[in-house]
N, C-alpha and C positions, 0 to 999 in steps of 0.2 A: 454410520457416518464416521469418516476419519478426519483427524486434525490436519488442516492444510499446512501446518508448520512441520510437525514431526511424524505424521501418519499414524499415530496411536488412536485408539478409540476415543471419541469425544465424551466429555462429562457434561451432564445436564446443566450444571451451574455455569459452565464456561462456553457452552456451545456457540459457535462451531469448533471451538478449540478443546483441548483435553485438560488444560490447566491454566492458571493465571499466568504462568511463565510464558506459555506459547501465545496467549493473548497479548502480553506485553511486548513480545518479540515482533508480532505483527504490527502493533501500534508504532513501535520504534521504526520499523521499516517505512511506514507511511510518513512519519514525521521527519525522517532524515532524507526523504526523496528516493528511497529504494524502490518504491512503487510510484508510478506516475500515470496520469490519465492524459493522453495527448490532447492538445488544444485544437479546436476546429474554428477558432475565431479568424475572421478574414484578415484582421490587422496583423496576425502572426504569420500568415502565409507569405512566402517569398523572402523572409528575413533570414540571414545566416544564423545558424544555431547559437552563436555567441552573442547575437544582438536581440534575441527573443526576450522580451521583458518578463521578469519574474514577478509573481504576485504572492505576497505573504500575508 
């Protein structure tokens, strides 16, 4: 298995990552909005992108 961040071999301790650094990079991407799961809520459909409510 390869690390999804840097493609190096994974380490058992940090799986699916190779190191603490890559695990932290992934977490930072989630926390900063670098990764996003699209909403499928009805109330979000039809709204312009700048009017879609954000939930934190």
